[in-house]
C-alpha positions in Angstrom: 107.7 -224.4 86.9 106.2 -221.1 87.9 108.3 -218.2 89.0 108.2 -216.0 92.0 109.9 -212.7 92.6 111.0 -212.9 96.3 111.0 -209.2 97.3 107.7 -209.5 99.2 105.8 -206.7 100.8 107.6 -203.7 102.3 108.4 -203.3 106.0 106.2 -200.6 107.4 109.0 -199.3 109.6 110.2 -196.1 107.9 113.7 -196.6 109.3 114.0 -200.1 107.8 116.6 -201.0 105.3 113.9 -201.8 102.8 112.6 -198.3 103.0 116.1 -197.0 102.4 116.2 -199.3 99.3 112.9 -197.8 98.1 114.1 -194.2 98.5 117.6 -194.7 97.0 116.9 -197.6 94.7 118.3 -201.0 94.8 121.3 -199.7 92.7 122.3 -197.5 95.6 122.0 -200.4 98.0 124.1 -202.7 95.9 126.6 -200.0 95.2 127.0 -199.4 99.0 127.5 -203.2 99.5 130.1 -203.2 96.8 131.9 -200.1 98.1 135.2 -201.9 98.8 135.3 -203.5 95.4 134.2 -200.3 93.6 136.8 -198.2 95.4 139.6 -200.7 94.7 138.6 -201.1 91.0 137.8 -197.5 90.1 140.7 -195.9 92.0 143.2 -198.2 90.3 141.7 -197.7 86.8 141.4 -193.9 87.3 145.0 -193.7 88.2 145.9 -195.9 85.2 144.0 -193.9 82.7 144.3 -190.4 84.2 143.8 -187.8 81.4 143.9 -190.4 78.7 146.4 -193.2 78.0 147.8 -194.8 74.9 146.7 -198.3 74.5 149.9 -200.3 74.1 151.2 -203.6 75.6 152.3 -202.0 78.8 148.9 -200.4 79.4 147.1 -203.7 78.6 149.2 -205.6 81.0 148.6 -203.1 83.8 144.9 -203.1 83.1 144.7 -206.8 83.3 146.6 -206.9 86.7 144.2 -204.3 88.2 141.1 -206.2 87.0 142.4 -209.5 88.4 142.8 -207.9 91.9 138.9 -207.8 92.2 139.0 -211.6 91.9 137.0 -211.5 88.6 139.6 -214.1 87.4 141.9 -214.2 84.5 139.2 -215.3 82.0 136.9 -212.3 82.4 139.8 -209.9 82.9 141.4 -211.1 79.7 138.1 -210.6 77.8 137.9 -207.0 79.0 141.5 -206.4 78.1 141.1 -208.0 74.7 138.0 -205.9 74.1 139.9 -202.7 74.8 142.8 -203.9 72.6 140.5 -204.6 69.7 138.7 -201.3 69.9 141.4 -198.9 70.9 144.9 -200.3 70.3 147.3 -197.5 69.2 144.8 -194.8 70.2 144.4 -192.7 73.3 141.9 -194.2 75.7 139.7 -192.2 78.1 137.9 -193.3 81.2 134.4 -193.2 79.8 135.5 -195.5 76.8 137.1 -198.0 79.2 134.1 -198.1 81.4 131.7 -198.6 78.6 133.7 -201.4 77.0 134.2 -203.2 80.4 130.5 -203.0 81.2 129.6 -204.4 77.8 131.9 -207.4 78.3 130.9 -208.2 81.9 127.2 -207.8 81.0 127.6 -210.4 78.2 129.4 -212.8 80.6 126.9 -212.4 83.4 123.7 -212.4 81.5 121.2 -214.9 83.0 117.5 -215.6 82.3 116.2 -214.9 85.8 117.1 -214.8 89.4 113.7 -215.9 90.5 113.1 -219.0 92.6 111.7 -221.9 90.5 108.4 -222.8 92.2 106.9 -226.3 92.1 103.8 -226.7 89.9 101.9 -228.1 92.9 102.6 -228.7 96.6 105.5 -227.2 98.5 108.6 -225.9 96.8 111.6 -227.6 98.3 114.9 -225.7 98.5 118.1 -227.4 99.7 120.9 -225.1 100.8 124.6 -226.2 100.8 128.0 -224.6 101.4 131.2 -224.7 103.4 131.4 -223.9 107.1 131.3 -220.2 107.8 130.0 -219.2 104.4 126.8 -217.6 105.9 124.5 -220.5 105.1 122.2 -220.4 108.1 121.9 -216.6 108.0 121.1 -216.7 104.3 118.4 -219.3 105.0 116.9 -217.1 107.6 116.9 -214.1 105.2 115.4 -216.2 102.4 112.7 -217.6 104.8 111.9 -214.0 105.9 111.4 -213.0 102.3 108.9 -215.8 101.7 107.2 -215.1 105.0 106.8 -211.4 104.2 105.1 -212.3 100.9 102.5 -214.4 102.7 104.0 -217.8 102.0 104.1 -220.4 104.7 107.5 -221.9 105.4 108.8 -225.1 106.9 112.5 -225.1 108.0 114.5 -228.3 108.1 117.5 -228.0 110.5 119.7 -230.5 108.6 122.9 -229.2 110.2 122.6 -231.7 113.0 126.3 -231.4 114.0 126.2 -227.7 114.9 123.9 -226.8 117.7 124.2 -223.1 117.0 122.8 -223.5 113.5 119.7 -225.4 114.9 119.2 -222.7 117.6 119.5 -219.9 115.1 116.9 -221.4 112.8 114.6 -222.2 115.7 114.7 -218.6 116.7 113.8 -217.5 113.2 111.0 -220.0 112.9 109.6 -218.7 116.2 109.7 -215.1 114.9 107.9 -216.0 111.7 105.5 -218.5 113.2 107.0 -221.1 110.9 107.3 -224.8 111.6 110.8 -226.2 112.1 111.9 -229.8 112.0 115.0 -230.7 114.0 116.8 -233.9 115.0 119.1 -235.0 117.8 122.6 -233.6 117.7 124.7 -235.8 115.4 121.7 -237.6 114.0 121.2 -238.5 110.3 120.7 -235.2 108.4 118.9 -237.1 105.6 116.2 -238.2 108.2 115.7 -234.5 109.1 115.4 -233.6 105.5 112.8 -236.4 104.9 110.7 -235.3 107.8 110.9 -231.6 106.8 109.6 -232.3 103.3 107.0 -234.7 104.7 105.8 -232.0 107.1 105.6 -229.4 104.3 103.6 -231.8 102.2 101.2 -232.9 105.0 100.6 -229.4 106.2 100.2 -227.8 102.8 103.1 -225.4 103.3 104.2 -223.3 100.4 108.0 -223.6 100.9 110.3 -226.1 102.6 113.9 -224.9 103.1 116.4 -227.5 104.2 119.7 -226.6 105.8 122.7 -228.9 105.5 125.9 -229.2 107.5 128.8 -227.2 106.2 131.5 -229.2 104.5 134.6 -228.7 102.4 134.3 -229.6 98.7 137.3 -231.9 99.1 135.5 -234.1 101.7 134.3 -236.8 99.3 132.2 -238.8 101.9 130.4 -235.7 103.0 129.8 -234.5 99.5 128.3 -237.9 98.6 126.0 -237.4 101.6 124.4 -234.5 99.8 123.3 -236.8 97.0 121.7 -239.1 99.5 119.8 -236.2 101.1 118.5 -235.3 97.7 117.4 -238.8 97.0 115.6 -239.1 100.4 113.6 -235.9 99.7 112.6 -237.2 96.3 110.9 -240.1 98.1 108.4 -237.7 99.5 108.0 -235.4 96.5 109.4 -236.9 93.3 110.9 -233.8 91.8 112.3 -232.4 95.0 114.4 -230.5 95.6 113.3 -227.9 93.2 116.2 -225.6 93.9 119.7 -226.4 95.3 121.3 -223.1 96.4 125.0 -222.9 97.0 126.0 -220.2 99.5 129.4 -218.7 98.7 131.3 -216.3 100.9 132.3 -213.4 98.6 135.3 -212.7 100.8 136.7 -216.1 99.9 137.7 -214.8 96.5 139.1 -217.4 94.1 138.5 -220.2 96.6 134.8 -219.7 96.0 135.3 -220.9 92.5 136.8 -224.2 93.8 133.8 -224.5 96.1 131.4 -223.9 93.2 133.0 -226.6 91.2 132.9 -229.2 94.0 129.3 -228.5 95.1 127.8 -228.1 91.7 129.1 -231.6 90.7 128.0 -233.3 94.0 124.7 -231.6 94.8 123.4 -230.5 91.4 123.3 -226.8 92.3 120.7 -224.6 90.5 121.8 -221.2 91.8 124.1 -219.3 94.0 123.6 -217.0 97.1 126.6 -214.7 97.2 126.9 -213.8 100.9 129.0 -211.1 102.7 129.3 -209.0 99.5 129.5 -205.9 101.7 132.7 -207.0 103.4 135.1 -207.6 100.5 137.1 -205.9 97.8 136.7 -209.1 95.8 133.1 -208.6 94.7 134.1 -209.4 91.1 134.2 -213.2 92.0 130.6 -213.5 90.8 131.8 -213.0 87.2 134.1 -216.1 86.8 131.6 -218.3 88.7 128.9 -217.3 86.2 131.3 -217.7 83.3 132.7 -221.1 84.3 129.7 -222.9 85.7 126.7 -221.2 84.1 125.0 -221.0 87.5 122.8 -218.0 88.0 123.5 -215.8 91.0 120.0 -215.8 92.6 120.6 -213.6 95.7 123.3 -211.4 97.3 123.8 -210.9 101.0 124.5 -207.2 101.7 124.8 -207.0 105.5 123.7 -208.5 108.8 120.1 -207.5 109.1 117.3 -209.8 107.9 116.4 -207.5 105.0 119.9 -207.0 103.8 119.3 -209.5 101.1 118.4 -208.9 97.5 117.6 -210.6 94.2 120.6 -210.4 91.9 120.3 -208.0 89.0 123.0 -208.1 86.4 122.5 -204.6 85.2 122.6 -203.1 88.7 125.7 -205.2 89.6 127.6 -204.1 86.6 126.6 -200.4 86.9 127.6 -200.5 90.6 131.0 -201.9 89.8 131.7 -199.1 87.4 129.6 -196.3 88.7 131.1 -193.1 87.2 130.2 -191.0 90.2 133.0 -192.9 92.0 135.6 -192.5 89.2 
């Protein structure tokens, strides 16, 4: 499949968020979104190391506890601790050494080939979006559709959350703003039918992208999780290799519960990537690390705020640098 970088053209409004990104760099934007996580992590570590600290069992235990508080999980926190132990045990450790070692470990865990959307070789690229209620799914779809639209790609939206009128209304408003087609169904109607019609509309009208919303559901609701498989199969009847991407929207503020969600959805829906939403509202921004480690799913996008352009492709280097930005230490 071809690849596409979804940043699109810039907003001409000089006051826009994207202009701010251009002037300060995406690093500054991501750092701002991660502010709560960065503050919690760096303040604790600074206080722990101070003017240098002997690396002994007590220090290693305290370091591990501070790292876990960012919800990066016991596995990654343990790897960072073990890396420090192997390099510095019995020696005095300074902040710069700790940061360098931690960044190396996290970068190794988080490394992914690309965050680009995988485009279909021909015809519309079909993207199915899944997640629990309240994760930010519909908002993320609108932001993603905006990115495509800004790059000149035509979009069809499928309002497959037929049980929540507000979701359909929100997507309809966005479709109107972008001049995009939207396919809806009666409230409570079969979501697979909406998905089928949306993909069919995208194919018949030579659209570039079809994005299909699905109703929020808990990963423990087996019957609803099985429904996701049926929605996938129905779309494949129109375009055999659809969906080309299945994006799981996770609420970063959910912390460790997001890992349970990733497990359930990746098994039921065949997820290909993650949108980490609400990253700007949590001190648990480290949750991306265990998700990547455990499931191997790439983080494709991060949600950084409420506006339509507060949405960015995930960059491992910028994420790690933002977590341990030395100007905050």
